[in-house]
mmCIF file of the N, C-alpha and C atoms, coordinates in Angstrom:
data_MODEL
# 
_entry.id   MODEL 
# 
loop_
_atom_site.group_PDB 
_atom_site.id 
_atom_site.type_symbol 
_atom_site.label_atom_id 
_atom_site.label_alt_id 
_atom_site.label_comp_id 
_atom_site.label_asym_id 
_atom_site.label_entity_id 
_atom_site.label_seq_id 
_atom_site.pdbx_PDB_ins_code 
_atom_site.Cartn_x 
_atom_site.Cartn_y 
_atom_site.Cartn_z 
_atom_site.occupancy 
_atom_site.B_iso_or_equiv 
_atom_site.pdbx_formal_charge 
_atom_site.auth_seq_id 
_atom_site.auth_comp_id 
_atom_site.auth_asym_id 
_atom_site.auth_atom_id 
_atom_site.pdbx_PDB_model_num 
ATOM 1   N N  . MET A 1 1  ? 6.679   113.259 53.120 1.00 0.00 ? 1  MET A N  1 
ATOM 2   C CA . MET A 1 1  ? 5.644   111.819 53.289 1.00 0.00 ? 1  MET A CA 1 
ATOM 3   C C  . MET A 1 1  ? 5.418   111.244 52.025 1.00 0.00 ? 1  MET A C  1 
ATOM 4   N N  . ALA A 1 2  ? 5.153   112.099 50.965 1.00 0.00 ? 2  ALA A N  1 
ATOM 5   C CA . ALA A 1 2  ? 4.548   111.758 49.830 1.00 0.00 ? 2  ALA A CA 1 
ATOM 6   C C  . ALA A 1 2  ? 5.930   111.279 49.261 1.00 0.00 ? 2  ALA A C  1 
ATOM 7   N N  . VAL A 1 3  ? 7.141   111.475 49.174 1.00 0.00 ? 3  VAL A N  1 
ATOM 8   C CA . VAL A 1 3  ? 8.280   111.009 48.798 1.00 0.00 ? 3  VAL A CA 1 
ATOM 9   C C  . VAL A 1 3  ? 8.398   109.669 49.164 1.00 0.00 ? 3  VAL A C  1 
ATOM 10  N N  . LEU A 1 4  ? 8.338   109.687 50.476 1.00 0.00 ? 4  LEU A N  1 
ATOM 11  C CA . LEU A 1 4  ? 8.458   108.238 51.005 1.00 0.00 ? 4  LEU A CA 1 
ATOM 12  C C  . LEU A 1 4  ? 7.443   107.172 50.699 1.00 0.00 ? 4  LEU A C  1 
ATOM 13  N N  . VAL A 1 5  ? 6.147   107.599 50.672 1.00 0.00 ? 5  VAL A N  1 
ATOM 14  C CA . VAL A 1 5  ? 5.211   106.732 49.937 1.00 0.00 ? 5  VAL A CA 1 
ATOM 15  C C  . VAL A 1 5  ? 5.615   106.494 48.207 1.00 0.00 ? 5  VAL A C  1 
ATOM 16  N N  . VAL A 1 6  ? 6.009   107.219 47.644 1.00 0.00 ? 6  VAL A N  1 
ATOM 17  C CA . VAL A 1 6  ? 6.353   107.063 46.267 1.00 0.00 ? 6  VAL A CA 1 
ATOM 18  C C  . VAL A 1 6  ? 7.539   106.159 46.251 1.00 0.00 ? 6  VAL A C  1 
ATOM 19  N N  . THR A 1 7  ? 8.594   106.282 47.045 1.00 0.00 ? 7  THR A N  1 
ATOM 20  C CA . THR A 1 7  ? 9.741   105.283 47.191 1.00 0.00 ? 7  THR A CA 1 
ATOM 21  C C  . THR A 1 7  ? 9.460   104.208 47.131 1.00 0.00 ? 7  THR A C  1 
ATOM 22  N N  . LEU A 1 8  ? 8.632   103.908 48.421 1.00 0.00 ? 8  LEU A N  1 
ATOM 23  C CA . LEU A 1 8  ? 8.322   102.432 48.729 1.00 0.00 ? 8  LEU A CA 1 
ATOM 24  C C  . LEU A 1 8  ? 7.391   101.849 47.817 1.00 0.00 ? 8  LEU A C  1 
ATOM 25  N N  . THR A 1 9  ? 6.459   102.515 47.094 1.00 0.00 ? 9  THR A N  1 
ATOM 26  C CA . THR A 1 9  ? 5.653   102.058 46.103 1.00 0.00 ? 9  THR A CA 1 
ATOM 27  C C  . THR A 1 9  ? 6.510   101.746 44.958 1.00 0.00 ? 9  THR A C  1 
ATOM 28  N N  . ILE A 1 10 ? 7.580   102.167 44.538 1.00 0.00 ? 10 ILE A N  1 
ATOM 29  C CA . ILE A 1 10 ? 8.564   102.085 43.507 1.00 0.00 ? 10 ILE A CA 1 
ATOM 30  C C  . ILE A 1 10 ? 9.265   100.748 43.931 1.00 0.00 ? 10 ILE A C  1 
ATOM 31  N N  . ALA A 1 11 ? 9.818   100.940 45.152 1.00 0.00 ? 11 ALA A N  1 
ATOM 32  C CA . ALA A 1 11 ? 10.757  99.576  45.504 1.00 0.00 ? 11 ALA A CA 1 
ATOM 33  C C  . ALA A 1 11 ? 9.748   98.287  45.551 1.00 0.00 ? 11 ALA A C  1 
ATOM 34  N N  . VAL A 1 12 ? 8.551   98.485  46.078 1.00 0.00 ? 12 VAL A N  1 
ATOM 35  C CA . VAL A 1 12 ? 7.744   97.033  46.320 1.00 0.00 ? 12 VAL A CA 1 
ATOM 36  C C  . VAL A 1 12 ? 7.367   96.584  44.931 1.00 0.00 ? 12 VAL A C  1 
ATOM 37  N N  . THR A 1 13 ? 7.019   97.525  44.001 1.00 0.00 ? 13 THR A N  1 
ATOM 38  C CA . THR A 1 13 ? 6.209   96.981  42.643 1.00 0.00 ? 13 THR A CA 1 
ATOM 39  C C  . THR A 1 13 ? 7.637   96.749  41.735 1.00 0.00 ? 13 THR A C  1 
ATOM 40  N N  . SER A 1 14 ? 8.906   97.013  42.085 1.00 0.00 ? 14 SER A N  1 
ATOM 41  C CA . SER A 1 14 ? 9.848   96.978  40.887 1.00 0.00 ? 14 SER A CA 1 
ATOM 42  C C  . SER A 1 14 ? 10.409  95.504  40.701 1.00 0.00 ? 14 SER A C  1 
ATOM 43  N N  . PHE A 1 15 ? 10.508  94.756  42.040 1.00 0.00 ? 15 PHE A N  1 
ATOM 44  C CA . PHE A 1 15 ? 10.795  93.218  41.969 1.00 0.00 ? 15 PHE A CA 1 
ATOM 45  C C  . PHE A 1 15 ? 10.071  92.469  41.495 1.00 0.00 ? 15 PHE A C  1 
ATOM 46  N N  . GLU A 1 16 ? 10.230  91.540  40.806 1.00 0.00 ? 16 GLU A N  1 
ATOM 47  C CA . GLU A 1 16 ? 9.344   90.451  40.172 1.00 0.00 ? 16 GLU A CA 1 
ATOM 48  C C  . GLU A 1 16 ? 9.066   89.460  41.272 1.00 0.00 ? 16 GLU A C  1 
ATOM 49  N N  . GLU A 1 17 ? 9.581   89.408  42.266 1.00 0.00 ? 17 GLU A N  1 
ATOM 50  C CA . GLU A 1 17 ? 9.194   88.200  43.334 1.00 0.00 ? 17 GLU A CA 1 
ATOM 51  C C  . GLU A 1 17 ? 8.068   89.010  44.249 1.00 0.00 ? 17 GLU A C  1 
ATOM 52  N N  . ASN A 1 18 ? 7.922   90.343  44.041 1.00 0.00 ? 18 ASN A N  1 
ATOM 53  C CA . ASN A 1 18 ? 6.705   90.817  44.805 1.00 0.00 ? 18 ASN A CA 1 
ATOM 54  C C  . ASN A 1 18 ? 5.527   90.940  44.019 1.00 0.00 ? 18 ASN A C  1 
ATOM 55  N N  . ARG A 1 19 ? 5.241   90.360  42.874 1.00 0.00 ? 19 ARG A N  1 
ATOM 56  C CA . ARG A 1 19 ? 4.264   90.805  42.120 1.00 0.00 ? 19 ARG A CA 1 
ATOM 57  C C  . ARG A 1 19 ? 3.315   89.437  42.459 1.00 0.00 ? 19 ARG A C  1 
ATOM 58  N N  . VAL A 1 20 ? 2.008   89.722  42.738 1.00 0.00 ? 20 VAL A N  1 
ATOM 59  C CA . VAL A 1 20 ? 0.975   88.570  42.999 1.00 0.00 ? 20 VAL A CA 1 
ATOM 60  C C  . VAL A 1 20 ? 0.164   88.609  41.902 1.00 0.00 ? 20 VAL A C  1 
ATOM 61  N N  . SER A 1 21 ? -0.069  87.065  41.806 1.00 0.00 ? 21 SER A N  1 
ATOM 62  C CA . SER A 1 21 ? -0.794  86.486  40.634 1.00 0.00 ? 21 SER A CA 1 
ATOM 63  C C  . SER A 1 21 ? -2.246  86.763  41.039 1.00 0.00 ? 21 SER A C  1 
ATOM 64  N N  . ARG A 1 22 ? -3.165  86.429  39.838 1.00 0.00 ? 22 ARG A N  1 
ATOM 65  C CA . ARG A 1 22 ? -4.657  86.879  39.972 1.00 0.00 ? 22 ARG A CA 1 
ATOM 66  C C  . ARG A 1 22 ? -4.991  85.474  41.047 1.00 0.00 ? 22 ARG A C  1 
ATOM 67  N N  . GLU A 1 23 ? -4.396  84.425  40.810 1.00 0.00 ? 23 GLU A N  1 
ATOM 68  C CA . GLU A 1 23 ? -4.732  83.149  41.634 1.00 0.00 ? 23 GLU A CA 1 
ATOM 69  C C  . GLU A 1 23 ? -4.475  83.504  43.255 1.00 0.00 ? 23 GLU A C  1 
ATOM 70  N N  . GLU A 1 24 ? -3.050  83.961  43.406 1.00 0.00 ? 24 GLU A N  1 
ATOM 71  C CA . GLU A 1 24 ? -2.805  84.195  44.684 1.00 0.00 ? 24 GLU A CA 1 
ATOM 72  C C  . GLU A 1 24 ? -3.505  85.419  45.406 1.00 0.00 ? 24 GLU A C  1 
ATOM 73  N N  . PHE A 1 25 ? -4.049  86.477  44.431 1.00 0.00 ? 25 PHE A N  1 
ATOM 74  C CA . PHE A 1 25 ? -4.703  87.392  45.179 1.00 0.00 ? 25 PHE A CA 1 
ATOM 75  C C  . PHE A 1 25 ? -6.362  86.827  45.607 1.00 0.00 ? 25 PHE A C  1 
ATOM 76  N N  . ALA A 1 26 ? -6.824  86.129  44.447 1.00 0.00 ? 26 ALA A N  1 
ATOM 77  C CA . ALA A 1 26 ? -8.239  85.572  44.875 1.00 0.00 ? 26 ALA A CA 1 
ATOM 78  C C  . ALA A 1 26 ? -8.240  84.877  45.911 1.00 0.00 ? 26 ALA A C  1 
ATOM 79  N N  . LEU A 1 27 ? -7.151  84.053  46.227 1.00 0.00 ? 27 LEU A N  1 
ATOM 80  C CA . LEU A 1 27 ? -7.173  83.051  47.518 1.00 0.00 ? 27 LEU A CA 1 
ATOM 81  C C  . LEU A 1 27 ? -6.706  84.083  48.796 1.00 0.00 ? 27 LEU A C  1 
ATOM 82  N N  . ALA A 1 28 ? -6.125  84.809  48.433 1.00 0.00 ? 28 ALA A N  1 
ATOM 83  C CA . ALA A 1 28 ? -5.871  85.796  49.894 1.00 0.00 ? 28 ALA A CA 1 
ATOM 84  C C  . ALA A 1 28 ? -7.065  86.964  50.365 1.00 0.00 ? 28 ALA A C  1 
ATOM 85  N N  . SER A 1 29 ? -7.973  87.040  49.344 1.00 0.00 ? 29 SER A N  1 
ATOM 86  C CA . SER A 1 29 ? -8.893  88.148  49.304 1.00 0.00 ? 29 SER A CA 1 
ATOM 87  C C  . SER A 1 29 ? -10.319 87.700  49.847 1.00 0.00 ? 29 SER A C  1 
ATOM 88  N N  . ASN A 1 30 ? -10.377 86.184  50.007 1.00 0.00 ? 30 ASN A N  1 
ATOM 89  C CA . ASN A 1 30 ? -11.499 85.508  50.332 1.00 0.00 ? 30 ASN A CA 1 
ATOM 90  C C  . ASN A 1 30 ? -12.236 85.902  51.787 1.00 0.00 ? 30 ASN A C  1 
ATOM 91  N N  . TRP A 1 31 ? -13.341 86.178  52.098 1.00 0.00 ? 31 TRP A N  1 
ATOM 92  C CA . TRP A 1 31 ? -14.074 86.381  53.222 1.00 0.00 ? 31 TRP A CA 1 
ATOM 93  C C  . TRP A 1 31 ? -14.080 84.801  54.121 1.00 0.00 ? 31 TRP A C  1 
ATOM 94  N N  . THR A 1 32 ? -13.393 84.770  55.251 1.00 0.00 ? 32 THR A N  1 
ATOM 95  C CA . THR A 1 32 ? -13.504 83.517  56.132 1.00 0.00 ? 32 THR A CA 1 
ATOM 96  C C  . THR A 1 32 ? -14.181 83.868  57.282 1.00 0.00 ? 32 THR A C  1 
ATOM 97  N N  . GLY A 1 33 ? -14.567 82.963  58.238 1.00 0.00 ? 33 GLY A N  1 
ATOM 98  C CA . GLY A 1 33 ? -15.205 83.120  59.534 1.00 0.00 ? 33 GLY A CA 1 
ATOM 99  C C  . GLY A 1 33 ? -14.243 83.749  60.429 1.00 0.00 ? 33 GLY A C  1 
ATOM 100 N N  . GLU A 1 34 ? -13.064 83.382  60.299 1.00 0.00 ? 34 GLU A N  1 
ATOM 101 C CA . GLU A 1 34 ? -11.992 83.836  61.070 1.00 0.00 ? 34 GLU A CA 1 
ATOM 102 C C  . GLU A 1 34 ? -11.711 85.361  60.769 1.00 0.00 ? 34 GLU A C  1 
ATOM 103 N N  . GLY A 1 35 ? -11.585 85.795  59.671 1.00 0.00 ? 35 GLY A N  1 
ATOM 104 C CA . GLY A 1 35 ? -11.719 87.297  59.192 1.00 0.00 ? 35 GLY A CA 1 
ATOM 105 C C  . GLY A 1 35 ? -12.700 87.875  59.604 1.00 0.00 ? 35 GLY A C  1 
ATOM 106 N N  . ALA A 1 36 ? -13.916 87.384  59.652 1.00 0.00 ? 36 ALA A N  1 
ATOM 107 C CA . ALA A 1 36 ? -15.182 88.151  60.252 1.00 0.00 ? 36 ALA A CA 1 
ATOM 108 C C  . ALA A 1 36 ? -15.115 88.387  61.690 1.00 0.00 ? 36 ALA A C  1 
ATOM 109 N N  . MET A 1 37 ? -14.616 87.159  62.242 1.00 0.00 ? 37 MET A N  1 
ATOM 110 C CA . MET A 1 37 ? -14.539 87.481  63.647 1.00 0.00 ? 37 MET A CA 1 
ATOM 111 C C  . MET A 1 37 ? -13.480 88.563  64.146 1.00 0.00 ? 37 MET A C  1 
ATOM 112 N N  . ALA A 1 38 ? -12.225 88.289  63.539 1.00 0.00 ? 38 ALA A N  1 
ATOM 113 C CA . ALA A 1 38 ? -11.113 89.403  63.736 1.00 0.00 ? 38 ALA A CA 1 
ATOM 114 C C  . ALA A 1 38 ? -11.715 90.884  63.347 1.00 0.00 ? 38 ALA A C  1 
ATOM 115 N N  . ALA A 1 39 ? -12.777 91.261  62.539 1.00 0.00 ? 39 ALA A N  1 
ATOM 116 C CA . ALA A 1 39 ? -13.210 92.564  62.339 1.00 0.00 ? 39 ALA A CA 1 
ATOM 117 C C  . ALA A 1 39 ? -14.038 92.916  63.220 1.00 0.00 ? 39 ALA A C  1 
ATOM 118 N N  . VAL A 1 40 ? -15.172 92.004  63.655 1.00 0.00 ? 40 VAL A N  1 
ATOM 119 C CA . VAL A 1 40 ? -15.972 92.400  64.841 1.00 0.00 ? 40 VAL A CA 1 
ATOM 120 C C  . VAL A 1 40 ? -15.097 92.621  66.114 1.00 0.00 ? 40 VAL A C  1 
ATOM 121 N N  . THR A 1 41 ? -13.953 91.574  66.442 1.00 0.00 ? 41 THR A N  1 
ATOM 122 C CA . THR A 1 41 ? -13.445 91.863  67.494 1.00 0.00 ? 41 THR A CA 1 
ATOM 123 C C  . THR A 1 41 ? -12.614 93.472  67.327 1.00 0.00 ? 41 THR A C  1 
ATOM 124 N N  . LEU A 1 42 ? -12.006 93.682  66.319 1.00 0.00 ? 42 LEU A N  1 
ATOM 125 C CA . LEU A 1 42 ? -11.346 94.909  66.085 1.00 0.00 ? 42 LEU A CA 1 
ATOM 126 C C  . LEU A 1 42 ? -12.240 96.202  66.512 1.00 0.00 ? 42 LEU A C  1 
ATOM 127 N N  . ILE A 1 43 ? -13.461 96.039  66.075 1.00 0.00 ? 43 ILE A N  1 
ATOM 128 C CA . ILE A 1 43 ? -14.468 97.130  65.908 1.00 0.00 ? 43 ILE A CA 1 
ATOM 129 C C  . ILE A 1 43 ? -15.129 97.132  67.528 1.00 0.00 ? 43 ILE A C  1 
ATOM 130 N N  . ILE A 1 44 ? -15.121 96.108  68.265 1.00 0.00 ? 44 ILE A N  1 
ATOM 131 C CA . ILE A 1 44 ? -15.341 96.047  69.668 1.00 0.00 ? 44 ILE A CA 1 
ATOM 132 C C  . ILE A 1 44 ? -14.206 97.002  70.359 1.00 0.00 ? 44 ILE A C  1 
ATOM 133 N N  . ALA A 1 45 ? -13.300 96.355  70.143 1.00 0.00 ? 45 ALA A N  1 
ATOM 134 C CA . ALA A 1 45 ? -12.021 96.778  70.668 1.00 0.00 ? 45 ALA A CA 1 
ATOM 135 C C  . ALA A 1 45 ? -11.567 98.247  70.789 1.00 0.00 ? 45 ALA A C  1 
ATOM 136 N N  . ILE A 1 46 ? -11.888 98.854  69.342 1.00 0.00 ? 46 ILE A N  1 
ATOM 137 C CA . ILE A 1 46 ? -11.519 100.204 69.100 1.00 0.00 ? 46 ILE A CA 1 
ATOM 138 C C  . ILE A 1 46 ? -12.915 101.087 70.216 1.00 0.00 ? 46 ILE A C  1 
ATOM 139 N N  . GLY A 1 47 ? -14.263 100.492 69.895 1.00 0.00 ? 47 GLY A N  1 
ATOM 140 C CA . GLY A 1 47 ? -15.276 101.278 70.182 1.00 0.00 ? 47 GLY A CA 1 
ATOM 141 C C  . GLY A 1 47 ? -14.950 101.090 71.908 1.00 0.00 ? 47 GLY A C  1 
ATOM 142 N N  . SER A 1 48 ? -14.560 100.232 72.479 1.00 0.00 ? 48 SER A N  1 
ATOM 143 C CA . SER A 1 48 ? -14.455 100.422 73.928 1.00 0.00 ? 48 SER A CA 1 
ATOM 144 C C  . SER A 1 48 ? -13.396 101.237 74.471 1.00 0.00 ? 48 SER A C  1 
ATOM 145 N N  . ALA A 1 49 ? -12.254 101.081 73.661 1.00 0.00 ? 49 ALA A N  1 
ATOM 146 C CA . ALA A 1 49 ? -11.173 102.153 74.011 1.00 0.00 ? 49 ALA A CA 1 
ATOM 147 C C  . ALA A 1 49 ? -11.536 103.358 74.164 1.00 0.00 ? 49 ALA A C  1 
ATOM 148 N N  . GLU A 1 50 ? -12.437 103.823 72.792 1.00 0.00 ? 50 GLU A N  1 
ATOM 149 C CA . GLU A 1 50 ? -12.889 105.217 72.747 1.00 0.00 ? 50 GLU A CA 1 
ATOM 150 C C  . GLU A 1 50 ? -13.583 105.689 73.839 1.00 0.00 ? 50 GLU A C  1 
ATOM 151 N N  . MET A 1 51 ? -14.453 104.986 74.164 1.00 0.00 ? 51 MET A N  1 
ATOM 152 C CA . MET A 1 51 ? -15.313 104.933 75.328 1.00 0.00 ? 51 MET A CA 1 
ATOM 153 C C  . MET A 1 51 ? -14.798 105.358 76.742 1.00 0.00 ? 51 MET A C  1 
ATOM 154 N N  . PHE A 1 52 ? -13.780 104.536 76.849 1.00 0.00 ? 52 PHE A N  1 
ATOM 155 C CA . PHE A 1 52 ? -12.879 104.548 77.783 1.00 0.00 ? 52 PHE A CA 1 
ATOM 156 C C  . PHE A 1 52 ? -12.175 105.810 78.012 1.00 0.00 ? 52 PHE A C  1 
ATOM 157 N N  . ASN A 1 53 ? -11.795 106.210 77.116 1.00 0.00 ? 53 ASN A N  1 
ATOM 158 C CA . ASN A 1 53 ? -11.163 107.560 76.932 1.00 0.00 ? 53 ASN A CA 1 
ATOM 159 C C  . ASN A 1 53 ? -11.927 108.544 77.007 1.00 0.00 ? 53 ASN A C  1 
ATOM 160 N N  . GLN A 1 54 ? -12.983 108.548 76.429 1.00 0.00 ? 54 GLN A N  1 
ATOM 161 C CA . GLN A 1 54 ? -14.020 109.738 76.668 1.00 0.00 ? 54 GLN A CA 1 
ATOM 162 C C  . GLN A 1 54 ? -14.435 109.792 78.229 1.00 0.00 ? 54 GLN A C  1 
ATOM 163 N N  . ALA A 1 55 ? -14.685 108.811 78.908 1.00 0.00 ? 55 ALA A N  1 
ATOM 164 C CA . ALA A 1 55 ? -15.106 108.645 80.101 1.00 0.00 ? 55 ALA A CA 1 
ATOM 165 C C  . ALA A 1 55 ? -13.980 109.390 81.213 1.00 0.00 ? 55 ALA A C  1 
ATOM 166 N N  . ARG A 1 56 ? -12.743 108.753 80.859 1.00 0.00 ? 56 ARG A N  1 
ATOM 167 C CA . ARG A 1 56 ? -11.558 109.520 81.588 1.00 0.00 ? 56 ARG A CA 1 
ATOM 168 C C  . ARG A 1 56 ? -11.695 110.954 81.431 1.00 0.00 ? 56 ARG A C  1 
ATOM 169 N N  . TRP A 1 57 ? -11.597 111.509 80.467 1.00 0.00 ? 57 TRP A N  1 
ATOM 170 C CA . TRP A 1 57 ? -11.497 112.899 80.210 1.00 0.00 ? 57 TRP A CA 1 
ATOM 171 C C  . TRP A 1 57 ? -12.773 113.872 80.657 1.00 0.00 ? 57 TRP A C  1 
ATOM 172 N N  . GLN A 1 58 ? -13.741 112.946 80.739 1.00 0.00 ? 58 GLN A N  1 
ATOM 173 C CA . GLN A 1 58 ? -14.965 113.840 81.045 1.00 0.00 ? 58 GLN A CA 1 
ATOM 174 C C  . GLN A 1 58 ? -14.847 113.704 82.646 1.00 0.00 ? 58 GLN A C  1 
ATOM 175 N N  . ARG A 1 59 ? -14.214 112.812 83.481 1.00 0.00 ? 59 ARG A N  1 
ATOM 176 C CA . ARG A 1 59 ? -14.021 112.957 84.671 1.00 0.00 ? 59 ARG A CA 1 
ATOM 177 C C  . ARG A 1 59 ? -13.073 113.895 85.312 1.00 0.00 ? 59 ARG A C  1 
ATOM 178 N N  . VAL A 1 60 ? -11.924 114.335 84.231 1.00 0.00 ? 60 VAL A N  1 
ATOM 179 C CA . VAL A 1 60 ? -11.056 115.145 84.433 1.00 0.00 ? 60 VAL A CA 1 
ATOM 180 C C  . VAL A 1 60 ? -11.505 116.260 84.349 1.00 0.00 ? 60 VAL A C  1 
ATOM 181 N N  . TRP A 1 61 ? -12.302 116.803 83.216 1.00 0.00 ? 61 TRP A N  1 
ATOM 182 C CA . TRP A 1 61 ? -12.612 117.967 83.313 1.00 0.00 ? 61 TRP A CA 1 
ATOM 183 C C  . TRP A 1 61 ? -13.917 118.530 84.240 1.00 0.00 ? 61 TRP A C  1 
ATOM 184 N N  . ALA A 1 62 ? -14.677 117.464 84.459 1.00 0.00 ? 62 ALA A N  1 
ATOM 185 C CA . ALA A 1 62 ? -15.983 117.520 85.293 1.00 0.00 ? 62 ALA A CA 1 
ATOM 186 C C  . ALA A 1 62 ? -15.359 117.569 86.982 1.00 0.00 ? 62 ALA A C  1 
ATOM 187 N N  . ALA A 1 63 ? -14.169 117.329 87.316 1.00 0.00 ? 63 ALA A N  1 
ATOM 188 C CA . ALA A 1 63 ? -13.704 117.273 88.730 1.00 0.00 ? 63 ALA A CA 1 
ATOM 189 C C  . ALA A 1 63 ? -13.869 118.903 89.225 1.00 0.00 ? 63 ALA A C  1 
ATOM 190 N N  . GLU A 1 64 ? -14.132 118.811 90.398 1.00 0.00 ? 64 GLU A N  1 
ATOM 191 C CA . GLU A 1 64 ? -13.811 120.328 91.111 1.00 0.00 ? 64 GLU A CA 1 
ATOM 192 C C  . GLU A 1 64 ? -12.672 120.234 91.923 1.00 0.00 ? 64 GLU A C  1 
ATOM 193 N N  . GLY A 1 65 ? -11.682 119.474 91.767 1.00 0.00 ? 65 GLY A N  1 
ATOM 194 C CA . GLY A 1 65 ? -10.399 119.688 92.196 1.00 0.00 ? 65 GLY A CA 1 
ATOM 195 C C  . GLY A 1 65 ? -9.918  118.429 92.255 1.00 0.00 ? 65 GLY A C  1 
ATOM 196 N N  . ALA A 1 66 ? -8.297  118.402 92.880 1.00 0.00 ? 66 ALA A N  1 
ATOM 197 C CA . ALA A 1 66 ? -7.644  117.156 92.996 1.00 0.00 ? 66 ALA A CA 1 
ATOM 198 C C  . ALA A 1 66 ? -8.250  116.362 94.050 1.00 0.00 ? 66 ALA A C  1 
ATOM 199 N N  . ALA A 1 67 ? -9.090  116.969 95.121 1.00 0.00 ? 67 ALA A N  1 
ATOM 200 C CA . ALA A 1 67 ? -9.716  116.401 96.211 1.00 0.00 ? 67 ALA A CA 1 
ATOM 201 C C  . ALA A 1 67 ? -10.738 115.032 95.645 1.00 0.00 ? 67 ALA A C  1 
ATOM 202 N N  . SER A 1 68 ? -11.327 115.336 94.588 1.00 0.00 ? 68 SER A N  1 
ATOM 203 C CA . SER A 1 68 ? -12.310 114.577 94.251 1.00 0.00 ? 68 SER A CA 1 
ATOM 204 C C  . SER A 1 68 ? -11.752 113.347 93.351 1.00 0.00 ? 68 SER A C  1 
ATOM 205 N N  . PHE A 1 69 ? -10.372 113.219 93.205 1.00 0.00 ? 69 PHE A N  1 
ATOM 206 C CA . PHE A 1 69 ? -9.850  112.062 92.652 1.00 0.00 ? 69 PHE A CA 1 
ATOM 207 C C  . PHE A 1 69 ? -9.291  111.124 94.013 1.00 0.00 ? 69 PHE A C  1 
ATOM 208 N N  . PRO A 1 70 ? -9.104  109.668 93.489 1.00 0.00 ? 70 PRO A N  1 
ATOM 209 C CA . PRO A 1 70 ? -8.424  108.914 94.438 1.00 0.00 ? 70 PRO A CA 1 
ATOM 210 C C  . PRO A 1 70 ? -6.981  109.589 94.656 1.00 0.00 ? 70 PRO A C  1 
ATOM 211 N N  . PRO A 1 71 ? -6.354  109.123 95.871 1.00 0.00 ? 71 PRO A N  1 
ATOM 212 C CA . PRO A 1 71 ? -4.809  109.549 95.973 1.00 0.00 ? 71 PRO A CA 1 
ATOM 213 C C  . PRO A 1 71 ? -3.862  108.965 95.194 1.00 0.00 ? 71 PRO A C  1 
ATOM 214 N N  . PHE A 1 72 ? -4.040  107.947 94.451 1.00 0.00 ? 72 PHE A N  1 
ATOM 215 C CA . PHE A 1 72 ? -2.904  107.465 93.439 1.00 0.00 ? 72 PHE A CA 1 
ATOM 216 C C  . PHE A 1 72 ? -3.808  107.512 91.987 1.00 0.00 ? 72 PHE A C  1 
ATOM 217 N N  . SER A 1 73 ? -4.519  108.570 91.857 1.00 0.00 ? 73 SER A N  1 
ATOM 218 C CA . SER A 1 73 ? -5.219  108.602 90.384 1.00 0.00 ? 73 SER A CA 1 
ATOM 219 C C  . SER A 1 73 ? -3.859  109.161 89.354 1.00 0.00 ? 73 SER A C  1 
ATOM 220 N N  . VAL A 1 74 ? -4.199  108.547 88.358 1.00 0.00 ? 74 VAL A N  1 
ATOM 221 C CA . VAL A 1 74 ? -3.209  108.859 86.971 1.00 0.00 ? 74 VAL A CA 1 
ATOM 222 C C  . VAL A 1 74 ? -3.312  110.195 86.709 1.00 0.00 ? 74 VAL A C  1 
ATOM 223 N N  . CYS A 1 75 ? -4.745  110.480 86.401 1.00 0.00 ? 75 CYS A N  1 
ATOM 224 C CA . CYS A 1 75 ? -5.081  111.828 85.867 1.00 0.00 ? 75 CYS A CA 1 
ATOM 225 C C  . CYS A 1 75 ? -5.729  112.753 86.966 1.00 0.00 ? 75 CYS A C  1 
ATOM 226 N N  . LYS A 1 76 ? -4.671  113.580 87.654 1.00 0.00 ? 76 LYS A N  1 
ATOM 227 C CA . LYS A 1 76 ? -5.300  114.474 88.604 1.00 0.00 ? 76 LYS A CA 1 
ATOM 228 C C  . LYS A 1 76 ? -5.390  115.865 87.725 1.00 0.00 ? 76 LYS A C  1 
ATOM 229 N N  . PRO A 1 77 ? -6.462  116.635 88.036 1.00 0.00 ? 77 PRO A N  1 
ATOM 230 C CA . PRO A 1 77 ? -6.760  117.928 87.301 1.00 0.00 ? 77 PRO A CA 1 
ATOM 231 C C  . PRO A 1 77 ? -5.624  118.679 87.121 1.00 0.00 ? 77 PRO A C  1 
ATOM 232 N N  . LYS A 1 78 ? -4.888  118.911 87.999 1.00 0.00 ? 78 LYS A N  1 
ATOM 233 C CA . LYS A 1 78 ? -3.546  120.032 88.057 1.00 0.00 ? 78 LYS A CA 1 
ATOM 234 C C  . LYS A 1 78 ? -2.720  119.381 86.912 1.00 0.00 ? 78 LYS A C  1 
ATOM 235 N N  . THR A 1 79 ? -2.736  118.140 86.541 1.00 0.00 ? 79 THR A N  1 
ATOM 236 C CA . THR A 1 79 ? -1.906  117.457 85.567 1.00 0.00 ? 79 THR A CA 1 
ATOM 237 C C  . THR A 1 79 ? -2.177  118.200 84.185 1.00 0.00 ? 79 THR A C  1 
ATOM 238 N N  . PHE A 1 80 ? -3.434  118.359 83.935 1.00 0.00 ? 80 PHE A N  1 
ATOM 239 C CA . PHE A 1 80 ? -3.860  118.666 82.799 1.00 0.00 ? 80 PHE A CA 1 
ATOM 240 C C  . PHE A 1 80 ? -4.349  120.117 82.485 1.00 0.00 ? 80 PHE A C  1 
ATOM 241 N N  . THR A 1 81 ? -3.754  120.893 83.160 1.00 0.00 ? 81 THR A N  1 
ATOM 242 C CA . THR A 1 81 ? -3.803  122.431 82.912 1.00 0.00 ? 81 THR A CA 1 
ATOM 243 C C  . THR A 1 81 ? -3.125  123.017 81.816 1.00 0.00 ? 81 THR A C  1 
ATOM 244 N N  . PHE A 1 82 ? -3.983  123.884 81.346 1.00 0.00 ? 82 PHE A N  1 
ATOM 245 C CA . PHE A 1 82 ? -3.339  124.404 79.845 1.00 0.00 ? 82 PHE A CA 1 
ATOM 246 C C  . PHE A 1 82 ? -3.173  126.057 80.198 1.00 0.00 ? 82 PHE A C  1 
# 
């Protein structure tokens, strides 16, 4: 993995057309309303997905058996036995 990172870093920084001037960097790194809204949306999306995932696993591990799940449930307790 380290070899890949070093190789890509050298490949990206060795070409003149990949260089970013101070003006280009300053223009691209400004905070905007759209960027703030995207950050909030990303945080809400990741938080919601993680809460859904935890609720799903809590239901799997707390189940008394396959009968406590709906007939076409994706995660039946038998599926996740170790």
